[in-house]
C-alpha positions in Angstrom: -2.9 -14.3 -47.4 -5.3 -14.3 -50.4 -8.3 -12.0 -50.4 -11.6 -13.6 -51.4 -13.8 -11.4 -53.7 -17.6 -12.0 -53.4 -19.2 -13.2 -56.5 -21.1 -10.0 -57.0 -17.8 -8.1 -56.9 -16.5 -10.4 -59.6 -19.7 -9.7 -61.7 -19.2 -6.0 -61.3 -15.5 -6.3 -62.4 -16.6 -8.3 -65.5 -19.2 -5.7 -66.4 -16.7 -2.9 -66.1 -14.3 -4.8 -68.3 -11.2 -5.1 -66.1 -9.7 -7.5 -63.6 -7.7 -6.9 -60.5 -3.9 -7.2 -60.9 -2.3 -10.2 -59.3 0.2 -9.0 -56.6 3.5 -10.9 -56.8 4.5 -12.1 -53.3 7.6 -13.3 -51.6 8.0 -17.0 -52.3 6.4 -16.9 -55.7 8.2 -18.4 -58.7 9.9 -15.6 -60.8 8.4 -15.7 -64.3 11.4 -13.7 -65.7 13.5 -16.8 -65.2 12.9 -19.5 -67.8 9.4 -18.1 -68.5 7.8 -19.8 -65.4 10.6 -19.6 -62.8 11.9 -23.1 -63.7 14.8 -24.3 -65.8 16.0 -27.8 -66.5 19.2 -28.9 -68.3 20.2 -32.4 -69.4 23.6 -33.9 -70.0 23.5 -37.7 -70.2 19.9 -38.2 -69.1 21.1 -40.5 -66.3 22.2 -39.2 -62.9 22.2 -35.5 -64.0 21.8 -33.4 -60.8 22.9 -29.9 -59.9 24.6 -30.3 -56.6 26.0 -26.8 -56.0 25.5 -23.3 -57.3 27.6 -20.1 -57.4 26.6 -16.6 -58.4 28.9 -14.5 -60.5 29.2 -10.7 -60.0 27.6 -10.2 -63.4 24.5 -12.1 -62.4 25.3 -15.3 -64.2 24.7 -18.6 -62.4 27.0 -21.6 -62.5 25.7 -25.1 -61.5 27.7 -28.2 -61.0 27.0 -31.9 -60.4 27.3 -35.3 -62.0 26.4 -35.6 -65.7 26.2 -39.3 -66.1 29.6 -40.5 -64.9 31.5 -37.1 -65.5 31.8 -33.8 -63.8 29.2 -31.5 -65.4 28.9 -27.7 -65.2 26.4 -25.4 -66.8 26.3 -21.6 -66.8 23.1 -19.6 -67.1 22.4 -16.0 -68.0 20.3 -14.0 -65.5 17.1 -14.9 -67.4 17.8 -18.7 -67.1 19.0 -19.3 -70.6 22.2 -21.1 -71.1 25.3 -18.9 -71.6 26.8 -19.9 -74.9 30.1 -18.1 -74.1 30.7 -21.0 -71.6 31.9 -24.2 -73.4 30.2 -23.2 -76.7 26.7 -24.2 -75.6 26.6 -23.3 -71.9 27.7 -26.8 -70.8 31.0 -28.4 -69.9 31.9 -32.0 -68.9 35.2 -33.4 -67.6 36.1 -37.1 -67.5 38.7 -38.2 -64.9 38.7 -41.7 -66.4 36.2 -43.5 -64.3 33.0 -42.9 -62.4 33.2 -39.2 -61.6 30.8 -36.7 -60.1 31.1 -33.1 -59.1 29.6 -32.2 -55.7 30.9 -28.7 -54.9 31.7 -25.3 -56.5 33.7 -22.2 -55.7 34.3 -19.0 -57.6 37.7 -17.4 -57.4 38.0 -13.5 -57.3 39.7 -13.7 -60.8 36.6 -15.5 -62.3 38.1 -18.9 -62.5 35.9 -21.7 -61.3 36.8 -24.7 -59.1 34.7 -27.8 -59.1 35.3 -30.7 -56.7 34.0 -34.2 -56.0 35.0 -37.7 -56.8 37.2 -38.9 -59.7 38.0 -42.4 -60.8 35.3 -43.6 -58.5 37.3 -43.4 -55.3 39.6 -40.3 -55.2 39.3 -36.7 -54.2 39.1 -34.8 -57.4 39.2 -31.1 -58.4 39.1 -29.3 -61.7 39.7 -25.6 -62.3 38.2 -23.9 -65.3 38.8 -20.6 -67.0 35.9 -18.2 -67.3 35.1 -19.6 -70.8 34.8 -23.1 -69.4 38.1 -24.4 -70.7 40.3 -26.3 -68.2 43.0 -24.1 -66.6 46.5 -25.5 -67.5 48.0 -23.7 -64.5 46.2 -26.0 -62.1 47.4 -29.6 -61.4 49.8 -31.2 -63.8 49.1 -28.8 -66.6 45.8 -30.3 -67.5 43.6 -28.4 -65.1 42.7 -31.4 -62.9 43.9 -32.9 -59.6 43.2 -36.2 -57.9 44.3 -37.3 -54.4 44.1 -40.9 -53.3 43.7 -40.9 -49.5 43.6 -44.6 -49.2 40.1 -45.9 -50.3 36.5 -44.7 -50.8 37.4 -41.0 -50.9 34.9 -38.3 -51.9 34.8 -34.5 -51.7 31.4 -33.2 -50.7 32.2 -29.5 -49.9 34.9 -26.9 -50.5 35.7 -23.4 -49.4 38.3 -20.9 -50.4 40.8 -19.0 -48.2 41.6 -15.4 -48.9 45.1 -16.4 -49.9 43.8 -18.6 -52.7 44.3 -22.0 -51.0 41.4 -24.4 -51.2 40.0 -26.5 -48.4 38.1 -29.6 -49.5 36.2 -31.9 -47.2 34.3 -35.2 -47.4 35.1 -38.7 -46.5 37.9 -41.3 -46.5 36.8 -44.9 -45.8 34.0 -43.7 -43.6 36.0 -41.0 -41.7 35.8 -37.2 -41.7 38.4 -36.1 -44.3 39.8 -32.6 -45.0 42.5 -31.6 -47.4 44.0 -28.3 -48.2 45.5 -27.4 -51.6 47.8 -24.6 -52.7 46.5 -22.4 -55.5 48.3 -24.5 -58.0 46.5 -27.7 -56.9 49.4 -29.2 -54.9 48.7 -30.4 -51.4 49.6 -27.9 -48.7 52.1 -29.5 -46.2 51.2 -26.9 -43.6 47.9 -28.6 -43.1 47.0 -31.8 -41.3 49.9 -34.2 -40.5 52.3 -32.5 -42.8 50.8 -34.1 -45.9 47.9 -31.7 -46.4 45.3 -34.1 -45.1 43.4 -34.3 -41.8 41.4 -37.5 -40.9 39.1 -38.0 -38.0 37.3 -41.2 -37.0 34.1 -40.4 -34.9 33.2 -44.1 -34.4 30.8 -44.9 -37.3 30.1 -43.9 -40.9 31.5 -40.3 -40.7 31.3 -37.9 -43.6 31.6 -34.1 -43.9 28.9 -32.7 -46.1 28.9 -28.9 -45.5 31.8 -26.5 -45.0 32.4 -22.9 -44.3 35.1 -20.7 -42.9 35.0 -18.2 -40.0 36.5 -14.8 -40.2 39.3 -16.0 -37.9 40.2 -18.7 -40.5 38.8 -21.5 -38.4 36.8 -24.1 -40.4 33.3 -25.3 -39.6 32.2 -28.6 -41.0 28.7 -30.2 -40.9 28.0 -33.9 -41.5 27.1 -37.3 -40.2 29.1 -39.1 -37.5 29.2 -41.5 -34.7 28.0 -45.1 -34.2 24.4 -44.1 -34.3 24.4 -41.8 -37.3 24.3 -38.4 -35.6 24.0 -34.7 -36.6 27.5 -33.4 -36.2 29.1 -29.9 -36.4 32.9 -29.8 -36.0 35.3 -26.9 -35.8 38.9 -27.1 -37.0 41.8 -24.8 -36.4 43.5 -23.3 -39.5 46.1 -26.1 -39.4 43.5 -28.9 -39.6 43.5 -29.9 -36.0 40.2 -30.0 -34.1 39.4 -26.9 -32.0 39.1 -28.1 -28.4 37.4 -24.8 -27.5 34.3 -25.9 -29.5 31.6 -28.4 -28.5 32.3 -31.0 -25.8 36.0 -30.1 -25.6 36.9 -32.3 -28.5 35.9 -29.9 -31.3 32.6 -31.7 -31.9 29.0 -30.8 -31.3 26.9 -34.0 -31.7 23.1 -34.3 -31.6 21.3 -37.6 -31.5 17.7 -37.1 -32.6 16.8 -40.8 -32.5 17.0 -41.7 -36.1 19.3 -41.4 -39.1 20.4 -37.8 -38.3 22.7 -35.7 -40.5 23.8 -32.2 -40.9 24.2 -31.1 -44.5 25.1 -27.4 -44.5 25.8 -24.5 -42.2 26.2 -20.8 -42.1 27.7 -18.2 -39.7 25.2 -15.5 -38.9 26.2 -11.8 -38.5 26.2 -12.1 -34.7 28.6 -15.1 -34.9 26.0 -17.8 -34.1 26.1 -20.9 -36.3 23.1 -22.3 -38.1 23.3 -25.9 -39.2 20.6 -27.7 -41.2 19.9 -31.3 -42.2 17.5 -34.1 -41.5 16.6 -36.6 -38.9 14.1 -37.7 -36.3 13.0 -40.9 -34.6 9.7 -41.5 -36.5 10.3 -40.0 -39.9 12.8 -37.5 -41.3 12.1 -33.8 -40.9 13.9 -30.6 -41.6 16.3 -30.2 -38.7 17.8 -26.8 -37.9 20.2 -26.3 -35.0 21.6 -23.0 -33.8 24.8 -22.9 -31.9 26.7 -20.2 -29.9 30.2 -19.5 -30.9 31.5 -22.1 -28.4 29.4 -24.9 -30.0 26.8 -25.1 -27.3 23.2 -25.1 -28.4 21.4 -21.7 -28.3 18.4 -22.0 -26.1 17.0 -18.8 -27.5 16.3 -20.7 -30.7 13.3 -23.0 -30.5 13.6 -23.4 -26.7 16.4 -25.9 -26.8 18.5 -24.8 -29.8 16.8 -27.2 -32.3 13.8 -26.7 -34.5 12.3 -29.4 -36.7 9.8 -28.8 -39.5 7.7 -31.5 -41.0 7.2 -30.6 -44.7 6.1 -34.0 -46.1 4.0 -37.0 -45.2 6.9 -39.2 -46.2 9.7 -37.2 -44.7 11.7 -34.1 -45.6 15.4 -33.2 -45.6 17.1 -29.8 -45.5 20.3 -29.6 -47.6 21.2 -25.9 -47.9 21.0 -22.8 -45.8 21.6 -19.1 -46.5 21.8 -16.5 -43.7 20.4 -13.0 -44.1 21.7 -9.8 -42.6 18.7 -9.4 -40.3 19.1 -12.8 -38.7 16.4 -14.5 -40.7 17.5 -17.4 -43.0 16.5 -19.6 -45.9 16.6 -23.4 -46.0 16.2 -25.5 -49.1 15.7 -29.2 -49.5 13.3 -31.9 -50.4 9.9 -33.1 -49.2 7.3 -35.3 -50.9 9.9 -35.7 -53.7 9.6 -32.0 -54.5 11.7 -28.9 -54.0 11.1 -27.3 -50.7 12.1 -23.8 -49.6 11.4 -22.3 -46.2 12.0 -18.8 -44.7 12.6 -18.7 -41.0 12.5 -15.9 -38.4 15.3 -15.3 -36.0 13.6 -17.4 -33.3 13.3 -20.4 -35.6 9.6 -20.0 -36.5 8.5 -20.0 -40.1 8.0 -16.5 -41.7 4.3 -16.6 -42.8 4.9 -13.6 -45.1 6.8 -16.1 -47.3 4.6 -18.3 -49.4 1.6 -17.8 -47.1 2.8 -20.2 -44.4 6.6 -19.9 -44.5 7.4 -22.6 -47.1 6.9 -23.2 -50.8 6.9 -26.6 -52.6 7.8 -26.9 -56.3 7.2 -29.9 -58.5 8.8 -30.3 -61.9 7.5 -33.4 -63.7 5.5 -35.2 -61.0 8.4 -37.5 -60.1 11.4 -37.2 -57.9 12.8 -33.7 -57.4 15.0 -32.3 -54.7 16.8 -29.0 -54.0 20.4 -29.3 -52.8 21.9 -25.8 -53.3 20.8 -22.3 -52.5 22.1 -18.8 -53.5 20.5 -15.4 -52.9 20.9 -12.6 -55.5 21.7 -9.0 -54.5 18.2 -8.0 -55.5 16.7 -10.6 -53.1 15.7 -13.2 -55.5 16.4 -16.8 -54.4 17.8 -19.5 -56.6 17.5 -23.2 -55.6 19.4 -25.8 -57.6 19.0 -29.6 -57.6 17.7 -32.5 -59.7 14.5 -33.4 -61.4 13.4 -36.7 -62.9 10.8 -36.8 -65.6 7.9 -39.0 -64.6 7.6 -42.2 -66.5 11.1 -42.0 -68.0 13.9 -43.6 -66.0 16.6 -42.2 -68.2 15.6 -38.6 -68.0 17.3 -36.9 -65.1 18.3 -33.2 -65.4 19.8 -30.3 -63.6 16.9 -28.3 -62.2 16.9 -24.6 -61.1 14.1 -22.6 -59.7 14.1 -18.9 -58.9 11.8 -17.3 -56.4 10.9 -13.7 -55.5 12.2 -12.6 -52.1 11.2 -9.7 -49.8 13.2 -7.2 -51.8 12.7 -8.5 -55.3 11.7 -6.3 -58.1 8.3 -6.9 -59.7 8.4 -9.7 -62.4 8.0 -7.2 -65.2 10.9 -5.1 -64.1 14.0 -5.8 -66.1 16.9 -7.4 -64.2 20.1 -5.4 -64.1 23.0 -7.0 -66.0 26.7 -6.7 -66.4 28.4 -4.0 -64.4 25.1 -2.8 -62.9 25.1 -5.7 -60.5 27.1 -5.3 -57.4 29.4 -8.1 -56.4 27.5 -10.7 -54.3 28.3 -11.3 -50.7 30.6 -14.3 -50.1 28.5 -17.4 -49.7 28.0 -18.7 -46.2 29.2 -22.1 -47.2 30.9 -23.4 -50.3 29.9 -26.8 -51.6 26.6 -27.0 -49.9 25.3 -29.7 -52.2 26.2 -33.3 -52.8 25.0 -36.5 -54.2 25.7 -40.1 -53.2 28.4 -41.9 -55.1 27.5 -44.4 -57.8 26.7 -47.9 -56.8 29.6 -50.3 -56.4 29.0 -51.5 -60.0 28.9 -47.9 -61.2 25.4 -48.4 -62.6 22.3 -46.4 -61.8 19.2 -48.2 -60.6 18.3 -50.5 -57.7 21.2 -50.7 -55.4 22.4 -54.0 -53.7 25.3 -53.6 -51.3 28.0 -56.2 -51.1 28.9 -57.9 -47.8 30.3 -55.6 -45.2 28.4 -52.6 -46.5 24.9 -51.2 -45.8 22.6 -49.0 -47.7 22.1 -45.4 -46.6 20.5 -42.4 -48.2 22.5 -39.2 -48.5 20.8 -36.1 -50.0 18.0 -38.4 -51.0 20.2 -40.7 -53.0 21.2 -44.3 -52.0 24.8 -45.1 -51.2 26.6 -48.2 -50.0 28.7 -47.4 -46.9 31.2 -49.6 -45.1 30.0 -51.0 -41.7 32.4 -50.0 -38.9 32.1 -51.2 -35.3 31.6 -48.1 -33.2 33.7 -47.9 -30.0 32.1 -46.5 -26.8 32.8 -42.8 -26.7 31.7 -39.8 -24.8 29.3 -37.7 -26.7 29.1 -33.9 -26.9 25.7 -32.1 -27.0 22.4 -33.9 -26.5 22.5 -37.6 -26.2 
């Protein structure tokens, strides 16, 4: 809440020769990051978007996404400047030989970095990098990269790491939920799925896993889109890749139909074991959708009255793409609204925290054109970093990685120097790895206006258009709200 000073008070201040100090508040942009709280980084200028973020123990930030038609990674110092010890100029790109894009990131305890997404236009693709940005020759076939052809139209949107070093990747295969587990050397793990390291599930429509996290008992939680009516889906898998029948409607699925194009994009497990899933949907226009589930997959009626909260953060719709849980039960949600970054802070009961940004949410515009936040990390000092994409108004070929850092409840004042190096404690493990994604390129591999070929339809995922195959949805019993 801002205090209004009467005009005579202002006159008295002017006469005395001093002005009141501006009090930094939770939700304000942090001017110690990039000078104004905002940083942008270009690669090709076309389809450059940061889709995921990880925070290193030394306070450096890694962002990954597509850079034109390649995997693109950038590493930043704590002040937002590019870290030139990474790739020589702070940036690294990897070409798998076709139309490639990185969608998810994970940081190993030894400092090596795993990026995952789509390679050659249609395959699961992973790359592992050393701390200096060079490809790790101990991963894959000696070149640091791995691709897996699951059949057709394959894409990884999310990854998470197991404590034993194995990697779980999730996304889609020809419009089905698809999970794959890899050994630490990049080979598929035959103990997962049907003996080939792969688990596929057809939910009856265009089905895709977008968010992924792992419970302490090694069960896997997945968030996405599924069913014949494009529904908000949370699924739980056993450690071997089979659906957990103790979750949801007895089939491992919790499905919510909100009346529109509904989708879950990310999820986090709270300290009390409850599950927060976020996304978008609604019958009239898209809104932030937040659902809280009990450990068995039933909706928690202590949250918003029926377990679901929607927040309208834009006249033309809004979408939530990332969530971060806090130790006190509050949580942060990042996404897009009015073609801008949107960041909201929520109380335990699902109401907006009005101490954050004045009304519980802040909106950030870069160049006056299309911006969206797709990834979210919280520093140990409470500062909040949102990553995504920004397009420069009036210039079609000027897309860039975009990062914004905000003050949190526990943040130091802007003029206090950030701790660096060993002074920073290791960050808590992220609630979900690979919380950001971007739609695959158009069938022709070109940016611009999309026209889908016969048998496909246009859908927006994370604010970006994608041609998806039309499947006839069989009649099936639904879990959750219908």
